[in-house]
N, CA, C and O atoms as a GROMACS GRO file, in nm:
protein
  424
    1MET      N    1   2.086   0.663   0.458
    1MET     CA    2   2.007   0.554   0.404
    1MET      C    3   2.009   0.560   0.251
    1MET      O    4   2.016   0.666   0.191
    2SER      N    5   2.003   0.440   0.191
    2SER     CA    6   2.000   0.437   0.045
    2SER      C    7   1.883   0.351  -0.001
    2SER      O    8   1.829   0.269   0.074
    3ASP      N    9   1.846   0.372  -0.124
    3ASP     CA   10   1.735   0.299  -0.182
    3ASP      C   11   1.761   0.150  -0.182
    3ASP      O   12   1.876   0.105  -0.185
    4ARG      N   13   1.652   0.072  -0.178
    4ARG     CA   14   1.661  -0.074  -0.184
    4ARG      C   15   1.568  -0.121  -0.295
    4ARG      O   16   1.451  -0.085  -0.299
    5LEU      N   17   1.623  -0.202  -0.384
    5LEU     CA   18   1.546  -0.258  -0.495
    5LEU      C   19   1.506  -0.401  -0.459
    5LEU      O   20   1.590  -0.480  -0.413
    6VAL      N   21   1.381  -0.435  -0.480
    6VAL     CA   22   1.332  -0.571  -0.459
    6VAL      C   23   1.276  -0.621  -0.591
    6VAL      O   24   1.199  -0.552  -0.658
    7GLN      N   25   1.316  -0.741  -0.628
    7GLN     CA   26   1.268  -0.806  -0.749
    7GLN      C   27   1.193  -0.932  -0.709
    7GLN      O   28   1.249  -1.020  -0.642
    8ILE      N   29   1.067  -0.941  -0.749
    8ILE     CA   30   0.987  -1.061  -0.722
    8ILE      C   31   0.936  -1.113  -0.856
    8ILE      O   32   0.874  -1.039  -0.933
    9ASN      N   33   0.962  -1.240  -0.883
    9ASN     CA   34   0.911  -1.307  -1.003
    9ASN      C   35   0.837  -1.432  -0.959
    9ASN      O   36   0.874  -1.495  -0.861
   10PHE      N   37   0.732  -1.467  -1.033
   10PHE     CA   38   0.659  -1.589  -1.003
   10PHE      C   39   0.586  -1.636  -1.128
   10PHE      O   40   0.556  -1.557  -1.218
   11LYS      N   41   0.558  -1.765  -1.131
   11LYS     CA   42   0.475  -1.822  -1.238
   11LYS      C   43   0.329  -1.798  -1.202
   11LYS      O   44   0.289  -1.809  -1.086
   12PHE      N   45   0.249  -1.764  -1.303
   12PHE     CA   46   0.107  -1.740  -1.284
   12PHE      C   47   0.029  -1.834  -1.374
   12PHE      O   48   0.044  -1.830  -1.496
   13ASN      N   49  -0.054  -1.918  -1.315
   13ASN     CA   50  -0.132  -2.016  -1.391
   13ASN      C   51  -0.260  -1.949  -1.441
   13ASN      O   52  -0.368  -1.968  -1.385
   14GLY      N   53  -0.245  -1.872  -1.549
   14GLY     CA   54  -0.359  -1.801  -1.606
   14GLY      C   55  -0.313  -1.707  -1.716
   14GLY      O   56  -0.194  -1.696  -1.745
   15SER      N   57  -0.409  -1.640  -1.774
   15SER     CA   58  -0.381  -1.546  -1.883
   15SER      C   59  -0.344  -1.409  -1.829
   15SER      O   60  -0.354  -1.383  -1.709
   16LYS      N   61  -0.301  -1.322  -1.919
   16LYS     CA   62  -0.270  -1.183  -1.881
   16LYS      C   63  -0.396  -1.116  -1.826
   16LYS      O   64  -0.388  -1.042  -1.727
   17ALA      N   65  -0.510  -1.140  -1.888
   17ALA     CA   66  -0.635  -1.080  -1.840
   17ALA      C   67  -0.667  -1.127  -1.698
   17ALA      O   68  -0.712  -1.048  -1.615
   18GLU      N   69  -0.645  -1.254  -1.671
   18GLU     CA   70  -0.668  -1.307  -1.536
   18GLU      C   71  -0.569  -1.248  -1.436
   18GLU      O   72  -0.604  -1.222  -1.321
   19TYR      N   73  -0.447  -1.228  -1.481
   19TYR     CA   74  -0.344  -1.166  -1.396
   19TYR      C   75  -0.386  -1.023  -1.360
   19TYR      O   76  -0.380  -0.983  -1.243
   20LEU      N   77  -0.429  -0.948  -1.460
   20LEU     CA   78  -0.473  -0.810  -1.434
   20LEU      C   79  -0.593  -0.807  -1.340
   20LEU      O   80  -0.601  -0.721  -1.253
   21GLN      N   81  -0.683  -0.900  -1.356
   21GLN     CA   82  -0.800  -0.906  -1.268
   21GLN      C   83  -0.758  -0.945  -1.126
   21GLN      O   84  -0.807  -0.888  -1.028
   22ALA      N   85  -0.668  -1.041  -1.114
   22ALA     CA   86  -0.624  -1.089  -0.982
   22ALA      C   87  -0.551  -0.983  -0.902
   22ALA      O   88  -0.563  -0.979  -0.779
   23PHE      N   89  -0.476  -0.896  -0.970
   23PHE     CA   90  -0.390  -0.802  -0.899
   23PHE      C   91  -0.432  -0.657  -0.911
   23PHE      O   92  -0.365  -0.568  -0.858
   24GLY      N   93  -0.542  -0.630  -0.979
   24GLY     CA   94  -0.589  -0.493  -0.995
   24GLY      C   95  -0.614  -0.422  -0.863
   24GLY      O   96  -0.569  -0.309  -0.844
   25GLU      N   97  -0.685  -0.485  -0.773
   25GLU     CA   98  -0.714  -0.424  -0.643
   25GLU      C   99  -0.590  -0.422  -0.554
   25GLU      O  100  -0.572  -0.330  -0.474
   26VAL      N  101  -0.506  -0.524  -0.567
   26VAL     CA  102  -0.384  -0.531  -0.487
   26VAL      C  103  -0.292  -0.412  -0.518
   26VAL      O  104  -0.220  -0.364  -0.430
   27ALA      N  105  -0.295  -0.366  -0.642
   27ALA     CA  106  -0.209  -0.254  -0.681
   27ALA      C  107  -0.234  -0.132  -0.593
   27ALA      O  108  -0.140  -0.060  -0.558
   28LYS      N  109  -0.359  -0.109  -0.556
   28LYS     CA  110  -0.391   0.006  -0.471
   28LYS      C  111  -0.330  -0.011  -0.332
   28LYS      O  112  -0.280   0.086  -0.274
   29SER      N  113  -0.334  -0.131  -0.279
   29SER     CA  114  -0.273  -0.158  -0.148
   29SER      C  115  -0.121  -0.144  -0.155
   29SER      O  116  -0.059  -0.090  -0.063
   30ILE      N  117  -0.063  -0.191  -0.263
   30ILE     CA  118   0.082  -0.180  -0.279
   30ILE      C  119   0.123  -0.034  -0.288
   30ILE      O  120   0.226   0.005  -0.232
   31ALA      N  121   0.046   0.047  -0.357
   31ALA     CA  122   0.078   0.189  -0.371
   31ALA      C  123   0.083   0.260  -0.236
   31ALA      O  124   0.148   0.364  -0.222
   32ALA      N  125   0.014   0.206  -0.137
   32ALA     CA  126   0.008   0.269  -0.005
   32ALA      C  127   0.114   0.216   0.093
   32ALA      O  128   0.114   0.256   0.210
   33ILE      N  129   0.202   0.129   0.049
   33ILE     CA  130   0.303   0.071   0.138
   33ILE      C  131   0.401   0.180   0.182
   33ILE      O  132   0.457   0.250   0.098
   34PRO      N  133   0.422   0.194   0.312
   34PRO     CA  134   0.520   0.293   0.360
   34PRO      C  135   0.660   0.267   0.304
   34PRO      O  136   0.708   0.154   0.306
   35GLY      N  137   0.723   0.371   0.256
   35GLY     CA  138   0.859   0.362   0.204
   35GLY      C  139   0.869   0.321   0.058
   35GLY      O  140   0.978   0.326   0.002
   36LEU      N  141   0.758   0.282  -0.004
   36LEU     CA  142   0.764   0.244  -0.146
   36LEU      C  143   0.770   0.369  -0.232
   36LEU      O  144   0.684   0.457  -0.222
   37ARG      N  145   0.872   0.377  -0.316
   37ARG     CA  146   0.885   0.489  -0.410
   37ARG      C  147   0.806   0.460  -0.538
   37ARG      O  148   0.733   0.546  -0.588
   38TRP      N  149   0.822   0.338  -0.592
   38TRP     CA  150   0.749   0.298  -0.710
   38TRP      C  151   0.757   0.147  -0.728
   38TRP      O  152   0.838   0.078  -0.666
   39LYS      N  153   0.670   0.097  -0.815
   39LYS     CA  154   0.672  -0.043  -0.855
   39LYS      C  155   0.646  -0.050  -1.005
   39LYS      O  156   0.560   0.022  -1.057
   40VAL      N  157   0.720  -0.136  -1.074
   40VAL     CA  158   0.697  -0.167  -1.214
   40VAL      C  159   0.644  -0.311  -1.218
   40VAL      O  160   0.694  -0.398  -1.148
   41TRP      N  161   0.542  -0.333  -1.300
   41TRP     CA  162   0.476  -0.463  -1.311
   41TRP      C  163   0.520  -0.535  -1.439
   41TRP      O  164   0.461  -0.511  -1.544
   42PRO      N  165   0.621  -0.621  -1.435
   42PRO     CA  166   0.660  -0.696  -1.555
   42PRO      C  167   0.567  -0.814  -1.579
   42PRO      O  168   0.508  -0.868  -1.486
   43TRP      N  169   0.554  -0.853  -1.706
   43TRP     CA  170   0.474  -0.970  -1.744
   43TRP      C  171   0.534  -1.032  -1.868
   43TRP      O  172   0.561  -0.963  -1.966
   44ASN      N  173   0.556  -1.162  -1.865
   44ASN     CA  174   0.605  -1.237  -1.979
   44ASN      C  175   0.494  -1.333  -2.020
   44ASN      O  176   0.472  -1.434  -1.954
   45ASP      N  177   0.426  -1.302  -2.129
   45ASP     CA  178   0.308  -1.378  -2.171
   45ASP      C  179   0.344  -1.522  -2.209
   45ASP      O  180   0.270  -1.615  -2.176
   46GLY      N  181   0.455  -1.539  -2.278
   46GLY     CA  182   0.493  -1.673  -2.323
   46GLY      C  183   0.524  -1.768  -2.209
   46GLY      O  184   0.491  -1.887  -2.216
   47GLU      N  185   0.586  -1.718  -2.105
   47GLU     CA  186   0.624  -1.803  -1.991
   47GLU      C  187   0.525  -1.793  -1.876
   47GLU      O  188   0.535  -1.867  -1.778
   48ARG      N  189   0.428  -1.700  -1.887
   48ARG     CA  190   0.330  -1.675  -1.780
   48ARG      C  191   0.402  -1.641  -1.648
   48ARG      O  192   0.373  -1.697  -1.542
   49VAL      N  193   0.495  -1.547  -1.660
   49VAL     CA  194   0.571  -1.501  -1.543
   49VAL      C  195   0.536  -1.355  -1.518
   49VAL      O  196   0.540  -1.272  -1.609
   50GLY      N  197   0.503  -1.326  -1.395
   50GLY     CA  198   0.475  -1.189  -1.353
   50GLY      C  199   0.556  -1.156  -1.230
   50GLY      O  200   0.647  -1.229  -1.191
   51GLY      N  201   0.522  -1.043  -1.169
   51GLY     CA  202   0.593  -1.005  -1.047
   51GLY      C  203   0.604  -0.857  -1.033
   51GLY      O  204   0.510  -0.783  -1.062
   52GLY      N  205   0.720  -0.813  -0.989
   52GLY     CA  206   0.738  -0.670  -0.970
   52GLY      C  207   0.883  -0.633  -0.944
   52GLY      O  208   0.962  -0.710  -0.892
   53ILE      N  209   0.913  -0.511  -0.983
   53ILE     CA  210   1.038  -0.446  -0.947
   53ILE      C  211   0.997  -0.329  -0.860
   53ILE      O  212   0.927  -0.239  -0.906
   54TYR      N  213   1.040  -0.329  -0.735
   54TYR     CA  214   0.999  -0.231  -0.635
   54TYR      C  215   1.120  -0.148  -0.594
   54TYR      O  216   1.230  -0.201  -0.577
   55LEU      N  217   1.101  -0.020  -0.576
   55LEU     CA  218   1.205   0.064  -0.520
   55LEU      C  219   1.154   0.120  -0.388
   55LEU      O  220   1.051   0.187  -0.382
   56PHE      N  221   1.227   0.090  -0.282
   56PHE     CA  222   1.195   0.138  -0.148
   56PHE      C  223   1.297   0.242  -0.105
   56PHE      O  224   1.411   0.242  -0.150
   57ALA      N  225   1.255   0.331  -0.018
   57ALA     CA  226   1.341   0.438   0.031
   57ALA      C  227   1.456   0.385   0.116
   57ALA      O  228   1.560   0.449   0.127
   58GLU      N  229   1.436   0.269   0.178
   58GLU     CA  230   1.542   0.211   0.260
   58GLU      C  231   1.515   0.062   0.279
   58GLU      O  232   1.404   0.014   0.252
   59ALA      N  233   1.616  -0.010   0.323
   59ALA     CA  234   1.607  -0.156   0.339
   59ALA      C  235   1.500  -0.196   0.440
   59ALA      O  236   1.434  -0.298   0.421
   60SER      N  237   1.480  -0.119   0.545
   60SER     CA  238   1.382  -0.157   0.646
   60SER      C  239   1.240  -0.157   0.590
   60SER      O  240   1.158  -0.241   0.628
   61SER      N  241   1.208  -0.064   0.501
   61SER     CA  242   1.076  -0.063   0.436
   61SER      C  243   1.058  -0.184   0.346
   61SER      O  244   0.951  -0.244   0.343
   62ALA      N  245   1.163  -0.220   0.274
   62ALA     CA  246   1.158  -0.338   0.188
   62ALA      C  247   1.135  -0.463   0.272
   62ALA      O  248   1.053  -0.547   0.236
   63GLN      N  249   1.207  -0.475   0.381
   63GLN     CA  250   1.194  -0.592   0.466
   63GLN      C  251   1.056  -0.600   0.529
   63GLN      O  252   0.998  -0.708   0.539
   64ALA      N  253   1.003  -0.486   0.573
   64ALA     CA  254   0.868  -0.484   0.630
   64ALA      C  255   0.765  -0.529   0.527
   64ALA      O  256   0.672  -0.602   0.562
   65PHE      N  257   0.780  -0.488   0.403
   65PHE     CA  258   0.690  -0.533   0.297
   65PHE      C  259   0.700  -0.684   0.279
   65PHE      O  260   0.598  -0.752   0.272
   66LEU      N  261   0.822  -0.736   0.271
   66LEU     CA  262   0.841  -0.879   0.248
   66LEU      C  263   0.790  -0.965   0.363
   66LEU      O  264   0.755  -1.081   0.343
   67GLU      N  265   0.786  -0.909   0.483
   67GLU     CA  266   0.735  -0.981   0.600
   67GLU      C  267   0.588  -0.950   0.628
   67GLU      O  268   0.531  -1.002   0.724
   68GLY      N  269   0.526  -0.866   0.546
   68GLY     CA  270   0.391  -0.818   0.571
   68GLY      C  271   0.282  -0.900   0.504
   68GLY      O  272   0.309  -1.002   0.441
   69PRO      N  273   0.158  -0.853   0.518
   69PRO     CA  274   0.042  -0.928   0.469
   69PRO      C  275   0.030  -0.939   0.318
   69PRO      O  276  -0.023  -1.038   0.268
   70ILE      N  277   0.075  -0.839   0.244
   70ILE     CA  278   0.062  -0.846   0.098
   70ILE      C  279   0.152  -0.955   0.041
   70ILE      O  280   0.110  -1.034  -0.043
   71ALA      N  281   0.276  -0.960   0.087
   71ALA     CA  282   0.369  -1.064   0.041
   71ALA      C  283   0.321  -1.202   0.087
   71ALA      O  284   0.334  -1.299   0.012
   72ALA      N  285   0.267  -1.210   0.207
   72ALA     CA  286   0.216  -1.338   0.256
   72ALA      C  287   0.099  -1.386   0.171
   72ALA      O  288   0.088  -1.505   0.141
   73ALA      N  289   0.011  -1.295   0.133
   73ALA     CA  290  -0.104  -1.331   0.050
   73ALA      C  291  -0.061  -1.380  -0.087
   73ALA      O  292  -0.124  -1.469  -0.144
   74LEU      N  293   0.047  -1.323  -0.140
   74LEU     CA  294   0.098  -1.369  -0.269
   74LEU      C  295   0.133  -1.517  -0.262
   74LEU      O  296   0.102  -1.594  -0.354
   75GLY      N  297   0.197  -1.557  -0.154
   75GLY     CA  298   0.236  -1.696  -0.137
   75GLY      C  299   0.118  -1.791  -0.122
   75GLY      O  300   0.133  -1.912  -0.140
   76GLN      N  301   0.002  -1.737  -0.089
   76GLN     CA  302  -0.118  -1.819  -0.072
   76GLN      C  303  -0.209  -1.819  -0.195
   76GLN      O  304  -0.307  -1.893  -0.200
   77HIS      N  305  -0.176  -1.736  -0.294
   77HIS     CA  306  -0.263  -1.725  -0.412
   77HIS      C  307  -0.260  -1.857  -0.489
   77HIS      O  308  -0.152  -1.908  -0.520
   78PRO      N  309  -0.377  -1.913  -0.522
   78PRO     CA  310  -0.380  -2.045  -0.587
   78PRO      C  311  -0.320  -2.050  -0.727
   78PRO      O  312  -0.282  -2.158  -0.773
   79ALA      N  313  -0.308  -1.937  -0.796
   79ALA     CA  314  -0.253  -1.937  -0.932
   79ALA      C  315  -0.104  -1.902  -0.935
   79ALA      O  316  -0.044  -1.896  -1.042
   80VAL      N  317  -0.045  -1.878  -0.818
   80VAL     CA  318   0.094  -1.834  -0.810
   80VAL      C  319   0.183  -1.948  -0.760
   80VAL      O  320   0.154  -2.010  -0.658
   81THR      N  321   0.291  -1.975  -0.834
   81THR     CA  322   0.391  -2.074  -0.792
   81THR      C  323   0.530  -2.021  -0.821
   81THR      O  324   0.547  -1.919  -0.888
   82ASP      N  325   0.629  -2.090  -0.770
   82ASP     CA  326   0.770  -2.063  -0.799
   82ASP      C  327   0.807  -1.916  -0.774
   82ASP      O  328   0.860  -1.849  -0.863
   83ILE      N  329   0.778  -1.867  -0.654
   83ILE     CA  330   0.808  -1.728  -0.618
   83ILE      C  331   0.958  -1.714  -0.591
   83ILE      O  332   1.017  -1.792  -0.516
   84ARG      N  333   1.016  -1.613  -0.652
   84ARG     CA  334   1.160  -1.584  -0.631
   84ARG      C  335   1.174  -1.437  -0.592
   84ARG      O  336   1.120  -1.348  -0.658
   85VAL      N  337   1.248  -1.414  -0.484
   85VAL     CA  338   1.266  -1.279  -0.432
   85VAL      C  339   1.415  -1.250  -0.422
   85VAL      O  340   1.493  -1.332  -0.372
   86LYS      N  341   1.454  -1.133  -0.472
   86LYS     CA  342   1.593  -1.086  -0.460
   86LYS      C  343   1.590  -0.941  -0.413
   86LYS      O  344   1.501  -0.864  -0.450
   87GLN      N  345   1.688  -0.905  -0.332
   87GLN     CA  346   1.702  -0.766  -0.287
   87GLN      C  347   1.839  -0.715  -0.332
   87GLN      O  348   1.937  -0.789  -0.335
   88PHE      N  349   1.841  -0.586  -0.367
   88PHE     CA  350   1.965  -0.524  -0.414
   88PHE      C  351   1.980  -0.386  -0.352
   88PHE      O  352   1.882  -0.314  -0.332
   89ASP      N  353   2.104  -0.350  -0.322
   89ASP     CA  354   2.135  -0.210  -0.295
   89ASP      C  355   2.137  -0.139  -0.429
   89ASP      O  356   2.162  -0.202  -0.532
   90VAL      N  357   2.112  -0.010  -0.430
   90VAL     CA  358   2.113   0.068  -0.553
   90VAL      C  359   2.241   0.151  -0.556
   90VAL      O  360   2.270   0.224  -0.462
   91LEU      N  361   2.316   0.140  -0.663
   91LEU     CA  362   2.436   0.221  -0.683
   91LEU      C  363   2.392   0.353  -0.744
   91LEU      O  364   2.383   0.368  -0.866
   92GLU      N  365   2.364   0.449  -0.657
   92GLU     CA  366   2.301   0.574  -0.700
   92GLU      C  367   2.387   0.656  -0.794
   92GLU      O  368   2.334   0.720  -0.886
   93ASP      N  369   2.519   0.657  -0.776
   93ASP     CA  370   2.606   0.736  -0.864
   93ASP      C  371   2.595   0.689  -1.009
   93ASP      O  372   2.578   0.770  -1.100
   94LEU      N  373   2.606   0.557  -1.030
   94LEU     CA  374   2.597   0.504  -1.165
   94LEU      C  375   2.455   0.515  -1.219
   94LEU      O  376   2.435   0.545  -1.337
   95THR      N  377   2.356   0.492  -1.133
   95THR     CA  378   2.217   0.501  -1.175
   95THR      C  379   2.181   0.642  -1.218
   95THR      O  380   2.105   0.660  -1.313
   96ALA      N  381   2.235   0.743  -1.152
   96ALA     CA  382   2.210   0.882  -1.189
   96ALA      C  383   2.261   0.911  -1.330
   96ALA      O  384   2.198   0.985  -1.406
   97ILE      N  385   2.375   0.852  -1.366
   97ILE     CA  386   2.432   0.873  -1.499
   97ILE      C  387   2.337   0.819  -1.606
   97ILE      O  388   2.323   0.877  -1.713
   98THR      N  389   2.272   0.708  -1.576
   98THR     CA  390   2.181   0.646  -1.674
   98THR      C  391   2.035   0.686  -1.653
   98THR      O  392   1.945   0.621  -1.705
   99ARG      N  393   2.013   0.791  -1.577
   99ARG     CA  394   1.883   0.853  -1.554
   99ARG      C  395   1.783   0.766  -1.480
   99ARG      O  396   1.662   0.782  -1.499
  100GLY      N  397   1.831   0.675  -1.398
  100GLY     CA  398   1.740   0.593  -1.316
  100GLY      C  399   1.672   0.679  -1.211
  100GLY      O  400   1.736   0.766  -1.152
  101PRO      N  401   1.544   0.657  -1.187
  101PRO     CA  402   1.468   0.738  -1.092
  101PRO      C  403   1.491   0.695  -0.948
  101PRO      O  404   1.403   0.635  -0.887
  102VAL      N  405   1.608   0.726  -0.894
  102VAL     CA  406   1.641   0.691  -0.757
  102VAL      C  407   1.696   0.813  -0.685
  102VAL      O  408   1.710   0.921  -0.742
  103GLY      N  409   1.728   0.794  -0.558
  103GLY     CA  410   1.783   0.903  -0.478
  103GLY      C  411   1.673   0.987  -0.418
  103GLY      O  412   1.561   0.939  -0.400
  104ASP      N  413   1.703   1.110  -0.387
  104ASP     CA  414   1.609   1.198  -0.322
  104ASP      C  415   1.502   1.242  -0.423
  104ASP      O  416   1.528   1.323  -0.511
  105LEU      N  417   1.384   1.186  -0.409
  105LEU     CA  418   1.275   1.215  -0.501
  105LEU      C  419   1.178   1.319  -0.448
  105LEU      O  420   1.071   1.338  -0.504
  106THR      N  421   1.215   1.386  -0.341
  106THR     CA  422   1.124   1.484  -0.282
  106THR      C  423   1.126   1.614  -0.358
  106THR      O  424   1.056   1.708  -0.321
   0.00000   0.00000   0.00000
């Protein structure tokens, strides 16, 4: 099995402070997702775009997350529009050269 990267971007109709308030509690639920190695929270203030870069231990964990309740709730959030999701395999050999935190993290 190899790592799976998921990229989710969306427009957020609100300020950075409102974004932090809206997703502060959700972060704890995301941290408990089976197979999630880490998540980075990007934010572009000028365009009001947020989302996440997620690294999962395998594709099945990523897919379970995307089909699960947290991802479904994102689609129902009144301040969230234009959701875009991409999945990528991770090229671990090249990533290791550039010190990316992937592979066996145990």
